[in-house]
Structure formats: C-alpha cells, structure tokens
N, CA, C, O and the ligand as a Tripos MOL2 file, in Angstrom:
@<TRIPOS>MOLECULE
protein
  305   303    77     0     0
PROTEIN
NO_CHARGES

@<TRIPOS>ATOM
      1 N          93.4300   24.6770   52.3340 N.3       1 MET1
      2 CA         92.9650   24.7380   53.7180 C.3       1 MET1
      3 C          91.6760   23.9220   53.8600 C.2       1 MET1
      4 O          90.6990   24.1510   53.1460 O.2       1 MET1
      5 N          91.6930   22.9980   54.7670 N.am      2 VAL2
      6 CA         90.5070   22.1740   54.9780 C.3       2 VAL2
      7 C          89.5820   22.8540   55.9830 C.2       2 VAL2
      8 O          90.0300   23.3640   57.0100 O.2       2 VAL2
      9 N          88.3240   22.8540   55.6820 N.am      3 HIS3
     10 CA         87.3480   23.4590   56.5790 C.3       3 HIS3
     11 C          86.2070   22.4830   56.8170 C.2       3 HIS3
     12 O          86.0080   21.5310   56.0620 O.2       3 HIS3
     13 N          85.4770   22.7370   57.8620 N.am      4 CYS4
     14 CA         84.2910   21.9380   58.1160 C.3       4 CYS4
     15 C          83.1660   22.4660   57.2360 C.2       4 CYS4
     16 O          82.8010   23.6370   57.3490 O.2       4 CYS4
     17 N          82.6040   21.6260   56.3550 N.am      5 PRO5
     18 CA         81.5480   22.1060   55.4690 C.3       5 PRO5
     19 C          80.2540   22.4500   56.2110 C.2       5 PRO5
     20 O          79.3670   23.0990   55.6570 O.2       5 PRO5
     21 N          80.1550   22.0210   57.4390 N.am      6 ASN6
     22 CA         78.9400   22.2690   58.2160 C.3       6 ASN6
     23 C          78.9840   23.6120   58.9380 C.2       6 ASN6
     24 O          78.0650   24.4200   58.8010 O.2       6 ASN6
     25 N          80.0490   23.8580   59.7090 N.am      7 CYS7
     26 CA         80.1190   25.0990   60.4830 C.3       7 CYS7
     27 C          81.2030   26.0380   59.9570 C.2       7 CYS7
     28 O          81.3810   27.1390   60.4790 O.2       7 CYS7
     29 N          81.9300   25.6020   58.9200 N.am      8 LEU8
     30 CA         82.9800   26.4040   58.2850 C.3       8 LEU8
     31 C          84.1700   26.6720   59.2020 C.2       8 LEU8
     32 O          84.9930   27.5400   58.9130 O.2       8 LEU8
     33 N          84.2630   25.9340   60.2970 N.am      9 LEU9
     34 CA         85.4170   26.0300   61.1790 C.3       9 LEU9
     35 C          86.6640   25.5520   60.4400 C.2       9 LEU9
     36 O          86.6490   24.5150   59.7770 O.2       9 LEU9
     37 N          87.7360   26.3170   60.5640 N.am     10 LYS10
     38 CA         88.9710   25.9160   59.8730 C.3      10 LYS10
     39 C          89.9880   25.2950   60.8170 C.2      10 LYS10
     40 O          91.0030   24.7460   60.3870 O.2      10 LYS10
     41 N          89.7060   25.3900   62.0870 N.am     11 ASP11
     42 CA         90.6310   24.8470   63.0770 C.3      11 ASP11
     43 C          90.2340   23.4090   63.4150 C.2      11 ASP11
     44 O          89.7030   23.1260   64.4890 O.2      11 ASP11
     45 N          90.5110   22.5100   62.4620 N.am     12 LEU12
     46 CA         90.0960   21.1300   62.6330 C.3      12 LEU12
     47 C          91.2140   20.2980   63.2360 C.2      12 LEU12
     48 O          92.3930   20.5540   62.9930 O.2      12 LEU12
     49 N          90.8380   19.3080   64.0180 N.am     13 GLY13
     50 CA         91.8230   18.4160   64.5720 C.3      13 GLY13
     51 C          92.2320   17.3920   63.5300 C.2      13 GLY13
     52 O          91.3810   16.8060   62.8610 O.2      13 GLY13
     53 N          93.5370   17.1760   63.3920 N.am     14 LYS14
     54 CA         94.0050   16.2090   62.4030 C.3      14 LYS14
     55 C          94.0890   14.8340   63.0450 C.2      14 LYS14
     56 O          94.7440   14.6700   64.0740 O.2      14 LYS14
     57 N          93.4350   13.8480   62.4530 N.am     15 ILE15
     58 CA         93.4220   12.5040   63.0440 C.3      15 ILE15
     59 C          94.0410   11.4800   62.1140 C.2      15 ILE15
     60 O          94.1040   10.2960   62.4480 O.2      15 ILE15
     61 N          94.4970   11.9190   60.9540 N.am     16 GLY16
     62 CA         95.1260   10.9990   60.0110 C.3      16 GLY16
     63 C          95.7300   11.7990   58.8780 C.2      16 GLY16
     64 O          95.6110   13.0240   58.8590 O.2      16 GLY16
     65 N          96.3850   11.1270   57.9190 N.am     17 THR17
     66 CA         97.0540   11.8430   56.8360 C.3      17 THR17
     67 C          96.0740   12.7080   56.0600 C.2      17 THR17
     68 O          96.4230   13.8150   55.6500 O.2      17 THR17
     69 N          94.8660   12.2290   55.8520 N.am     18 ALA18
     70 CA         93.8740   13.0050   55.1030 C.3      18 ALA18
     71 C          92.5590   13.0540   55.8630 C.2      18 ALA18
     72 O          91.4950   13.2380   55.2720 O.2      18 ALA18
     73 N          92.6400   12.8890   57.1830 N.am     19 GLN19
     74 CA         91.4210   12.8490   57.9800 C.3      19 GLN19
     75 C          91.4370   13.9280   59.0480 C.2      19 GLN19
     76 O          92.4310   14.1250   59.7470 O.2      19 GLN19
     77 N          90.3320   14.6070   59.1550 N.am     20 TYR20
     78 CA         90.2060   15.6820   60.1380 C.3      20 TYR20
     79 C          88.9230   15.4940   60.9270 C.2      20 TYR20
     80 O          87.9930   14.8160   60.4890 O.2      20 TYR20
     81 N          88.8950   16.1090   62.0940 N.am     21 TYR21
     82 CA         87.7390   15.9840   62.9590 C.3      21 TYR21
     83 C          87.2930   17.3660   63.4190 C.2      21 TYR21
     84 O          88.1010   18.1530   63.9140 O.2      21 TYR21
     85 N          86.0110   17.6570   63.2550 N.am     22 CYS22
     86 CA         85.4790   18.9310   63.7320 C.3      22 CYS22
     87 C          84.8920   18.7130   65.1210 C.2      22 CYS22
     88 O          83.8660   18.0530   65.2820 O.2      22 CYS22
     89 N          85.5620   19.2790   66.1190 N.am     23 GLY23
     90 CA         85.0960   19.1060   67.4830 C.3      23 GLY23
     91 C          83.7970   19.8440   67.7670 C.2      23 GLY23
     92 O          83.0890   19.5230   68.7210 O.2      23 GLY23
     93 N          83.4870   20.8280   66.9420 N.am     24 ARG24
     94 CA         82.2670   21.5930   67.1430 C.3      24 ARG24
     95 C          81.0410   20.7940   66.6880 C.2      24 ARG24
     96 O          80.0060   20.7940   67.3550 O.2      24 ARG24
     97 N          81.1700   20.1280   65.5680 N.am     25 CYS25
     98 CA         80.0430   19.3650   65.0140 C.3      25 CYS25
     99 C          80.1250   17.8890   65.3780 C.2      25 CYS25
    100 O          79.1240   17.1760   65.3130 O.2      25 CYS25
    101 N          81.3090   17.4310   65.7600 N.am     26 GLY26
    102 CA         81.4710   16.0060   66.0310 C.3      26 GLY26
    103 C          81.4250   15.1730   64.7620 C.2      26 GLY26
    104 O          80.9360   14.0430   64.7710 O.2      26 GLY26
    105 N          81.9380   15.7350   63.6650 N.am     27 ILE27
    106 CA         81.9540   14.9780   62.4120 C.3      27 ILE27
    107 C          83.3820   14.8300   61.9140 C.2      27 ILE27
    108 O          84.2750   15.6100   62.2450 O.2      27 ILE27
    109 N          83.5560   13.7920   61.1030 N.am     28 GLU28
    110 CA         84.8620   13.5090   60.5450 C.3      28 GLU28
    111 C          84.8860   13.9580   59.0980 C.2      28 GLU28
    112 O          83.9250   13.7570   58.3540 O.2      28 GLU28
    113 N          85.9960   14.5700   58.7060 N.am     29 ILE29
    114 CA         86.1330   15.0910   57.3520 C.3      29 ILE29
    115 C          87.3390   14.4180   56.7060 C.2      29 ILE29
    116 O          88.4510   14.4780   57.2310 O.2      29 ILE29
    117 N          87.1110   13.7840   55.5710 N.am     30 VAL30
    118 CA         88.1770   13.0520   54.8940 C.3      30 VAL30
    119 C          88.4040   13.6730   53.5240 C.2      30 VAL30
    120 O          87.4620   13.9080   52.7670 O.2      30 VAL30
    121 N          89.6800   13.9370   53.2190 N.am     31 ILE31
    122 CA         90.0110   14.5050   51.9170 C.3      31 ILE31
    123 C          89.9910   13.4010   50.8690 C.2      31 ILE31
    124 O          90.6860   12.3920   50.9890 O.2      31 ILE31
    125 N          89.1800   13.6150   49.8410 N.am     32 GLN32
    126 CA         89.1220   12.6540   48.7350 C.3      32 GLN32
    127 C          89.2980   13.4250   47.4450 C.2      32 GLN32
    128 O          88.3330   13.9420   46.8820 O.2      32 GLN32
    129 N          90.5410   13.5020   46.9770 N.am     33 GLY33
    130 CA         90.8240   14.2710   45.7700 C.3      33 GLY33
    131 C          90.6120   15.7450   46.0390 C.2      33 GLY33
    132 O          91.2240   16.3140   46.9440 O.2      33 GLY33
    133 N          89.7560   16.3570   45.2630 N.am     34 GLU34
    134 CA         89.5080   17.7940   45.4100 C.3      34 GLU34
    135 C          88.2890   18.0730   46.2760 C.2      34 GLU34
    136 O          87.8820   19.2220   46.4470 O.2      34 GLU34
    137 N          87.7140   17.0070   46.8180 N.am     35 HIS35
    138 CA         86.5190   17.1970   47.6180 C.3      35 HIS35
    139 C          86.6830   16.6020   49.0060 C.2      35 HIS35
    140 O          87.5890   15.8100   49.2650 O.2      35 HIS35
    141 N          85.7870   17.0030   49.8840 N.am     36 LEU36
    142 CA         85.7800   16.4820   51.2390 C.3      36 LEU36
    143 C          84.6390   15.4840   51.3810 C.2      36 LEU36
    144 O          83.5250   15.7240   50.9150 O.2      36 LEU36
    145 N          84.9260   14.3810   52.0180 N.am     37 ALA37
    146 CA         83.8630   13.4560   52.3900 C.3      37 ALA37
    147 C          83.5600   13.6940   53.8640 C.2      37 ALA37
    148 O          84.4710   13.8520   54.6770 O.2      37 ALA37
    149 N          82.3000   13.7170   54.1940 N.am     38 VAL38
    150 CA         81.8860   14.0480   55.5540 C.3      38 VAL38
    151 C          81.1870   12.8420   56.1820 C.2      38 VAL38
    152 O          80.3020   12.2290   55.5850 O.2      38 VAL38
    153 N          81.6070   12.5290   57.3870 N.am     39 PHE39
    154 CA         81.0320   11.3810   58.0800 C.3      39 PHE39
    155 C          80.6080   11.7650   59.4890 C.2      39 PHE39
    156 O          81.2680   12.5540   60.1640 O.2      39 PHE39
    157 N          79.5110   11.1970   59.9070 N.am     40 GLN40
    158 CA         79.1280   11.3250   61.3020 C.3      40 GLN40
    159 C          79.6350   10.1050   62.0520 C.2      40 GLN40
    160 O          79.4870    8.9690   61.6000 O.2      40 GLN40
    161 N          80.2320   10.3620   63.2030 N.am     41 VAL41
    162 CA         80.7360    9.2610   64.0200 C.3      41 VAL41
    163 C          79.6180    8.7870   64.9460 C.2      41 VAL41
    164 O          79.1530    9.5250   65.8150 O.2      41 VAL41
    165 N          79.2000    7.5450   64.7410 N.am     42 GLU42
    166 CA         78.1140    6.9950   65.5540 C.3      42 GLU42
    167 C          78.6270    6.6010   66.9340 C.2      42 GLU42
    168 O          79.8340    6.5620   67.1740 O.2      42 GLU42
    169 N          77.7090    6.3140   67.8190 N.am     43 GLU43
    170 CA         78.0980    5.9880   69.1890 C.3      43 GLU43
    171 C          78.9590    4.7260   69.2640 C.2      43 GLU43
    172 O          79.8070    4.6010   70.1470 O.2      43 GLU43
    173 N          78.7400    3.8010   68.3420 N.am     44 ASP44
    174 CA         79.5360    2.5660   68.3520 C.3      44 ASP44
    175 C          80.8490    2.7330   67.5890 C.2      44 ASP44
    176 O          81.5870    1.7660   67.4060 O.2      44 ASP44
    177 N          81.1420    3.9560   67.1430 N.am     45 GLY45
    178 CA         82.4180    4.2100   66.4800 C.3      45 GLY45
    179 C          82.3770    4.0610   64.9830 C.2      45 GLY45
    180 O          83.3620    4.3590   64.3070 O.2      45 GLY45
    181 N          81.2670    3.6090   64.4480 N.am     46 SER46
    182 CA         81.1800    3.4650   62.9990 C.3      46 SER46
    183 C          80.8840    4.8240   62.3650 C.2      46 SER46
    184 O          80.4420    5.7580   63.0340 O.2      46 SER46
    185 N          81.1390    4.9090   61.0710 N.am     47 LEU47
    186 CA         80.9480    6.1690   60.3620 C.3      47 LEU47
    187 C          79.7700    6.0600   59.4050 C.2      47 LEU47
    188 O          79.6090    5.0550   58.7120 O.2      47 LEU47
    189 N          78.9520    7.0980   59.3760 N.am     48 SER48
    190 CA         77.8980    7.1370   58.3680 C.3      48 SER48
    191 C          78.0740    8.3980   57.5390 C.2      48 SER48
    192 O          78.3040    9.4830   58.0740 O.2      48 SER48
    193 N          77.9650    8.2450   56.2380 N.am     49 SER49
    194 CA         78.2540    9.3470   55.3220 C.3      49 SER49
    195 C          77.2030   10.4420   55.4100 C.2      49 SER49
    196 O          76.0020   10.1800   55.4760 O.2      49 SER49
    197 N          77.6920   11.6720   55.4080 N.am     50 LEU50
    198 CA         76.7920   12.8280   55.3980 C.3      50 LEU50
    199 C          76.9050   13.5900   54.0830 C.2      50 LEU50
    200 O          76.4320   14.7200   53.9670 O.2      50 LEU50
    201 N          77.5390   12.9560   53.0900 N.am     51 ASP51
    202 CA         77.7810   13.6540   51.8260 C.3      51 ASP51
    203 C          76.4910   14.1810   51.1960 C.2      51 ASP51
    204 O          76.4960   15.2200   50.5350 O.2      51 ASP51
    205 N          75.3920   13.4600   51.4030 N.am     52 ASP52
    206 CA         74.1310   13.8640   50.7880 C.3      52 ASP52
    207 C          73.6460   15.2130   51.3100 C.2      52 ASP52
    208 O          72.8610   15.8940   50.6510 O.2      52 ASP52
    209 N          74.1180   15.5940   52.4930 N.am     53 LEU53
    210 CA         73.6470   16.8400   53.1050 C.3      53 LEU53
    211 C          74.3490   18.0630   52.5360 C.2      53 LEU53
    212 O          73.9070   19.1940   52.7380 O.2      53 LEU53
    213 N          75.4470   17.8280   51.8210 N.am     54 PHE54
    214 CA         76.2280   18.9510   51.3150 C.3      54 PHE54
    215 C          76.3460   18.8780   49.8010 C.2      54 PHE54
    216 O          76.4220   17.7960   49.2180 O.2      54 PHE54
    217 N          76.3600   20.0350   49.1820 N.am     55 SER55
    218 CA         76.5340   20.0810   47.7340 C.3      55 SER55
    219 C          78.0150   19.8950   47.3920 C.2      55 SER55
    220 O          78.8830   19.9890   48.2590 O.2      55 SER55
    221 N          78.2800   19.6320   46.1230 N.am     56 ASP56
    222 CA         79.6720   19.5140   45.6790 C.3      56 ASP56
    223 C          80.4470   20.7830   45.9920 C.2      56 ASP56
    224 O          81.6170   20.7490   46.3720 O.2      56 ASP56
    225 N          79.7530   21.9070   45.8190 N.am     57 GLU57
    226 CA         80.3770   23.2060   46.0710 C.3      57 GLU57
    227 C          80.8180   23.3130   47.5290 C.2      57 GLU57
    228 O          81.9260   23.7630   47.8220 O.2      57 GLU57
    229 N          79.9460   22.8990   48.4290 N.am     58 GLU58
    230 CA         80.2450   23.0080   49.8550 C.3      58 GLU58
    231 C          81.3550   22.0540   50.2700 C.2      58 GLU58
    232 O          82.0770   22.3070   51.2350 O.2      58 GLU58
    233 N          81.4860   20.9650   49.5400 N.am     59 ARG59
    234 CA         82.4910   19.9660   49.9100 C.3      59 ARG59
    235 C          83.7990   20.1560   49.1460 C.2      59 ARG59
    236 O          84.7440   19.3870   49.3170 O.2      59 ARG59
    237 N          83.8450   21.1700   48.3150 N.am     60 ARG60
    238 CA         85.0430   21.3880   47.5290 C.3      60 ARG60
    239 C          86.1380   21.9960   48.4050 C.2      60 ARG60
    240 O          85.8710   22.8950   49.2020 O.2      60 ARG60
    241 N          87.3620   21.5070   48.2570 N.am     61 ILE61
    242 CA         88.4640   22.0320   49.0430 C.3      61 ILE61
    243 C          88.8730   23.3950   48.5000 C.2      61 ILE61
    244 O          89.0420   23.5850   47.2950 O.2      61 ILE61
    245 N          89.0240   24.3210   49.4130 N.am     62 ASN62
    246 CA         89.4200   25.6740   49.0400 C.3      62 ASN62
    247 C          90.9130   25.7070   48.7320 C.2      62 ASN62
    248 O          91.7380   25.5270   49.6270 O.2      62 ASN62
    249 N          91.2580   25.9370   47.4740 N.am     63 THR63
    250 CA         92.6670   25.8620   47.0690 C.3      63 THR63
    251 C          93.2330   27.2370   46.7640 C.2      63 THR63
    252 O          94.1320   27.3720   45.9340 O.2      63 THR63
    253 N          92.7110   28.2560   47.4320 N.am     64 GLU64
    254 CA         93.1680   29.6230   47.1530 C.3      64 GLU64
    255 C          94.6310   29.8270   47.5430 C.2      64 GLU64
    256 O          95.3320   30.6220   46.9160 O.2      64 GLU64
    257 N          95.0980   29.1180   48.5720 N.am     65 ALA65
    258 CA         96.4230   29.3920   49.1080 C.3      65 ALA65
    259 C          97.4840   28.4620   48.5390 C.2      65 ALA65
    260 O          98.0310   27.6340   49.2670 O.2      65 ALA65
    261 N          97.7800   28.5840   47.2610 N.am     66 SER66
    262 CA         98.8770   27.7950   46.7040 C.3      66 SER66
    263 C          99.7010   28.6270   45.7340 C.2      66 SER66
    264 O          99.8950   28.2270   44.5860 O.2      66 SER66
    265 N         100.1910   29.7890   46.1870 N.am     67 PRO67
    266 CA        100.9860   30.6610   45.3120 C.3      67 PRO67
    267 C         102.2930   30.0160   44.8710 C.2      67 PRO67
    268 O         102.7810   30.2940   43.7760 O.2      67 PRO67
    269 N         102.8580   29.1660   45.7050 N.am     68 GLN68
    270 CA        104.1320   28.5160   45.3480 C.3      68 GLN68
    271 C         103.9680   27.6300   44.1240 C.2      68 GLN68
    272 O         104.8310   27.6040   43.2460 O.2      68 GLN68
    273 N         102.8600   26.9080   44.0700 N.am     69 LEU69
    274 CA        102.6230   26.0360   42.9320 C.3      69 LEU69
    275 C         102.4720   26.8450   41.6590 C.2      69 LEU69
    276 O         102.9790   26.4650   40.6030 O.2      69 LEU69
    277 N         101.7750   27.9570   41.7670 N.am     70 ILE70
    278 CA        101.5580   28.8010   40.5980 C.3      70 ILE70
    279 C         102.8950   29.3740   40.1210 C.2      70 ILE70
    280 O         103.1590   29.4450   38.9200 O.2      70 ILE70
    281 N         103.7300   29.7790   41.0770 N.am     71 GLN71
    282 CA        105.0360   30.3200   40.7010 C.3      71 GLN71
    283 C         105.9010   29.2760   40.0080 C.2      71 GLN71
    284 O         106.5820   29.5690   39.0260 O.2      71 GLN71
    285 N         105.8660   28.0780   40.5210 N.am     72 LYS72
    286 CA        106.6630   27.0150   39.9200 C.3      72 LYS72
    287 C         106.2230   26.7490   38.4980 C.2      72 LYS72
    288 O         107.0440   26.5120   37.6110 O.2      72 LYS72
    289 N         104.9270   26.7910   38.2920 N.am     73 ALA73
    290 CA        104.3910   26.4630   36.9750 C.3      73 ALA73
    291 C         104.7330   27.5180   35.9440 C.2      73 ALA73
    292 O         104.8800   27.1970   34.7650 O.2      73 ALA73
    293 N         104.8630   28.7700   36.3580 N.am     74 SER74
    294 CA        105.0560   29.8490   35.3860 C.3      74 SER74
    295 C         106.4160   30.5240   35.5420 C.2      74 SER74
    296 O         106.6490   31.5880   34.9690 O.2      74 SER74
    297 N         107.3120   29.9110   36.3140 N.am     75 GLY75
    298 CA        108.5510   30.6010   36.6710 C.3      75 GLY75
    299 C         109.7100   30.3780   35.7110 C.2      75 GLY75
    300 O         110.8400   30.7250   36.0560 O.2      75 GLY75
    301 N         109.4900   29.8140   34.5190 N.am     76 ARG76
    302 CA        110.5970   29.5560   33.6310 C.3      76 ARG76
    303 C         110.8400   30.6720   32.6460 C.2      76 ARG76
    304 O         111.7550   30.5840   31.8270 O.2      76 ARG76
    305 ZN         81.9490   21.7540   62.0990 Zn       77 ZN77
@<TRIPOS>BOND
     1     1     2 1
     2     2     3 1
     3     3     4 2
     4     3     5 am
     5     5     6 1
     6     6     7 1
     7     7     8 2
     8     7     9 am
     9     9    10 1
    10    10    11 1
    11    11    12 2
    12    11    13 am
    13    13    14 1
    14    14    15 1
    15    15    16 2
    16    15    17 am
    17    17    18 1
    18    18    19 1
    19    19    20 2
    20    19    21 am
    21    21    22 1
    22    22    23 1
    23    23    24 2
    24    23    25 am
    25    25    26 1
    26    26    27 1
    27    27    28 2
    28    27    29 am
    29    29    30 1
    30    30    31 1
    31    31    32 2
    32    31    33 am
    33    33    34 1
    34    34    35 1
    35    35    36 2
    36    35    37 am
    37    37    38 1
    38    38    39 1
    39    39    40 2
    40    39    41 am
    41    41    42 1
    42    42    43 1
    43    43    44 2
    44    43    45 am
    45    45    46 1
    46    46    47 1
    47    47    48 2
    48    47    49 am
    49    49    50 1
    50    50    51 1
    51    51    52 2
    52    51    53 am
    53    53    54 1
    54    54    55 1
    55    55    56 2
    56    55    57 am
    57    57    58 1
    58    58    59 1
    59    59    60 2
    60    59    61 am
    61    61    62 1
    62    62    63 1
    63    63    64 2
    64    63    65 am
    65    65    66 1
    66    66    67 1
    67    67    68 2
    68    67    69 am
    69    69    70 1
    70    70    71 1
    71    71    72 2
    72    71    73 am
    73    73    74 1
    74    74    75 1
    75    75    76 2
    76    75    77 am
    77    77    78 1
    78    78    79 1
    79    79    80 2
    80    79    81 am
    81    81    82 1
    82    82    83 1
    83    83    84 2
    84    83    85 am
    85    85    86 1
    86    86    87 1
    87    87    88 2
    88    87    89 am
    89    89    90 1
    90    90    91 1
    91    91    92 2
    92    91    93 am
    93    93    94 1
    94    94    95 1
    95    95    96 2
    96    95    97 am
    97    97    98 1
    98    98    99 1
    99    99   100 2
   100    99   101 am
   101   101   102 1
   102   102   103 1
   103   103   104 2
   104   103   105 am
   105   105   106 1
   106   106   107 1
   107   107   108 2
   108   107   109 am
   109   109   110 1
   110   110   111 1
   111   111   112 2
   112   111   113 am
   113   113   114 1
   114   114   115 1
   115   115   116 2
   116   115   117 am
   117   117   118 1
   118   118   119 1
   119   119   120 2
   120   119   121 am
   121   121   122 1
   122   122   123 1
   123   123   124 2
   124   123   125 am
   125   125   126 1
   126   126   127 1
   127   127   128 2
   128   127   129 am
   129   129   130 1
   130   130   131 1
   131   131   132 2
   132   131   133 am
   133   133   134 1
   134   134   135 1
   135   135   136 2
   136   135   137 am
   137   137   138 1
   138   138   139 1
   139   139   140 2
   140   139   141 am
   141   141   142 1
   142   142   143 1
   143   143   144 2
   144   143   145 am
   145   145   146 1
   146   146   147 1
   147   147   148 2
   148   147   149 am
   149   149   150 1
   150   150   151 1
   151   151   152 2
   152   151   153 am
   153   153   154 1
   154   154   155 1
   155   155   156 2
   156   155   157 am
   157   157   158 1
   158   158   159 1
   159   159   160 2
   160   159   161 am
   161   161   162 1
   162   162   163 1
   163   163   164 2
   164   163   165 am
   165   165   166 1
   166   166   167 1
   167   167   168 2
   168   167   169 am
   169   169   170 1
   170   170   171 1
   171   171   172 2
   172   171   173 am
   173   173   174 1
   174   174   175 1
   175   175   176 2
   176   175   177 am
   177   177   178 1
   178   178   179 1
   179   179   180 2
   180   179   181 am
   181   181   182 1
   182   182   183 1
   183   183   184 2
   184   183   185 am
   185   185   186 1
   186   186   187 1
   187   187   188 2
   188   187   189 am
   189   189   190 1
   190   190   191 1
   191   191   192 2
   192   191   193 am
   193   193   194 1
   194   194   195 1
   195   195   196 2
   196   195   197 am
   197   197   198 1
   198   198   199 1
   199   199   200 2
   200   199   201 am
   201   201   202 1
   202   202   203 1
   203   203   204 2
   204   203   205 am
   205   205   206 1
   206   206   207 1
   207   207   208 2
   208   207   209 am
   209   209   210 1
   210   210   211 1
   211   211   212 2
   212   211   213 am
   213   213   214 1
   214   214   215 1
   215   215   216 2
   216   215   217 am
   217   217   218 1
   218   218   219 1
   219   219   220 2
   220   219   221 am
   221   221   222 1
   222   222   223 1
   223   223   224 2
   224   223   225 am
   225   225   226 1
   226   226   227 1
   227   227   228 2
   228   227   229 am
   229   229   230 1
   230   230   231 1
   231   231   232 2
   232   231   233 am
   233   233   234 1
   234   234   235 1
   235   235   236 2
   236   235   237 am
   237   237   238 1
   238   238   239 1
   239   239   240 2
   240   239   241 am
   241   241   242 1
   242   242   243 1
   243   243   244 2
   244   243   245 am
   245   245   246 1
   246   246   247 1
   247   247   248 2
   248   247   249 am
   249   249   250 1
   250   250   251 1
   251   251   252 2
   252   251   253 am
   253   253   254 1
   254   254   255 1
   255   255   256 2
   256   255   257 am
   257   257   258 1
   258   258   259 1
   259   259   260 2
   260   259   261 am
   261   261   262 1
   262   262   263 1
   263   263   264 2
   264   263   265 am
   265   265   266 1
   266   266   267 1
   267   267   268 2
   268   267   269 am
   269   269   270 1
   270   270   271 1
   271   271   272 2
   272   271   273 am
   273   273   274 1
   274   274   275 1
   275   275   276 2
   276   275   277 am
   277   277   278 1
   278   278   279 1
   279   279   280 2
   280   279   281 am
   281   281   282 1
   282   282   283 1
   283   283   284 2
   284   283   285 am
   285   285   286 1
   286   286   287 1
   287   287   288 2
   288   287   289 am
   289   289   290 1
   290   290   291 1
   291   291   292 2
   292   291   293 am
   293   293   294 1
   294   294   295 1
   295   295   296 2
   296   295   297 am
   297   297   298 1
   298   298   299 1
   299   299   300 2
   300   299   301 am
   301   301   302 1
   302   302   303 1
   303   303   304 2
@<TRIPOS>SUBSTRUCTURE
     1 MET1         2 RESIDUE 1 A MET
     2 VAL2         6 RESIDUE 1 A VAL
     3 HIS3        10 RESIDUE 1 A HIS
     4 CYS4        14 RESIDUE 1 A CYS
     5 PRO5        18 RESIDUE 1 A PRO
     6 ASN6        22 RESIDUE 1 A ASN
     7 CYS7        26 RESIDUE 1 A CYS
     8 LEU8        30 RESIDUE 1 A LEU
     9 LEU9        34 RESIDUE 1 A LEU
    10 LYS10       38 RESIDUE 1 A LYS
    11 ASP11       42 RESIDUE 1 A ASP
    12 LEU12       46 RESIDUE 1 A LEU
    13 GLY13       50 RESIDUE 1 A GLY
    14 LYS14       54 RESIDUE 1 A LYS
    15 ILE15       58 RESIDUE 1 A ILE
    16 GLY16       62 RESIDUE 1 A GLY
    17 THR17       66 RESIDUE 1 A THR
    18 ALA18       70 RESIDUE 1 A ALA
    19 GLN19       74 RESIDUE 1 A GLN
    20 TYR20       78 RESIDUE 1 A TYR
    21 TYR21       82 RESIDUE 1 A TYR
    22 CYS22       86 RESIDUE 1 A CYS
    23 GLY23       90 RESIDUE 1 A GLY
    24 ARG24       94 RESIDUE 1 A ARG
    25 CYS25       98 RESIDUE 1 A CYS
    26 GLY26      102 RESIDUE 1 A GLY
    27 ILE27      106 RESIDUE 1 A ILE
    28 GLU28      110 RESIDUE 1 A GLU
    29 ILE29      114 RESIDUE 1 A ILE
    30 VAL30      118 RESIDUE 1 A VAL
    31 ILE31      122 RESIDUE 1 A ILE
    32 GLN32      126 RESIDUE 1 A GLN
    33 GLY33      130 RESIDUE 1 A GLY
    34 GLU34      134 RESIDUE 1 A GLU
    35 HIS35      138 RESIDUE 1 A HIS
    36 LEU36      142 RESIDUE 1 A LEU
    37 ALA37      146 RESIDUE 1 A ALA
    38 VAL38      150 RESIDUE 1 A VAL
    39 PHE39      154 RESIDUE 1 A PHE
    40 GLN40      158 RESIDUE 1 A GLN
    41 VAL41      162 RESIDUE 1 A VAL
    42 GLU42      166 RESIDUE 1 A GLU
    43 GLU43      170 RESIDUE 1 A GLU
    44 ASP44      174 RESIDUE 1 A ASP
    45 GLY45      178 RESIDUE 1 A GLY
    46 SER46      182 RESIDUE 1 A SER
    47 LEU47      186 RESIDUE 1 A LEU
    48 SER48      190 RESIDUE 1 A SER
    49 SER49      194 RESIDUE 1 A SER
    50 LEU50      198 RESIDUE 1 A LEU
    51 ASP51      202 RESIDUE 1 A ASP
    52 ASP52      206 RESIDUE 1 A ASP
    53 LEU53      210 RESIDUE 1 A LEU
    54 PHE54      214 RESIDUE 1 A PHE
    55 SER55      218 RESIDUE 1 A SER
    56 ASP56      222 RESIDUE 1 A ASP
    57 GLU57      226 RESIDUE 1 A GLU
    58 GLU58      230 RESIDUE 1 A GLU
    59 ARG59      234 RESIDUE 1 A ARG
    60 ARG60      238 RESIDUE 1 A ARG
    61 ILE61      242 RESIDUE 1 A ILE
    62 ASN62      246 RESIDUE 1 A ASN
    63 THR63      250 RESIDUE 1 A THR
    64 GLU64      254 RESIDUE 1 A GLU
    65 ALA65      258 RESIDUE 1 A ALA
    66 SER66      262 RESIDUE 1 A SER
    67 PRO67      266 RESIDUE 1 A PRO
    68 GLN68      270 RESIDUE 1 A GLN
    69 LEU69      274 RESIDUE 1 A LEU
    70 ILE70      278 RESIDUE 1 A ILE
    71 GLN71      282 RESIDUE 1 A GLN
    72 LYS72      286 RESIDUE 1 A LYS
    73 ALA73      290 RESIDUE 1 A ALA
    74 SER74      294 RESIDUE 1 A SER
    75 GLY75      298 RESIDUE 1 A GLY
    76 ARG76      302 RESIDUE 1 A ARG
    77 ZN77       305 GROUP 0 **** ****
C-alpha cells in the first residue's frame, strides 16, 4: 500500500504505473524499488526532490499486505 510520507494519507491519486499524487500535500510520490521518492511539483511543472526531508524509514513502502505471496512461497 502506497502512502504519502508527509501526511500518511493512503488515498492517493494514481497518475502513472508507479506514480502517485497526494492532493492534500500537492506532492508526487514515485515508487522506486522498496522505497518512495517524493517530489514537489513546481509552478512551472518541474519536479524537485524532497527525499532529503524524509528518512529511509518514512519512505519505505509498507508491505504488510501480501499474504498471497507468503502462501505461494511456503505452500508446497
Ligand atoms: Zn500528503
């Protein structure tokens, strides 16, 4: 489940295959492996990274909800 690392909102708008937008903060969240990259959308449409504002822990994707994968791995 992808969440906004800033306000912890989980109801993010999906804008691409691995890109989400938090309408509350006005920031873009991009999935990069097991972590989230956070960008602020500037007025001219360019993106500036906000990764420095968040720790690795805060940007880590919460992978608690994957029981199917666990079952597949141990189901033999
Ligand atoms: Zn937010």
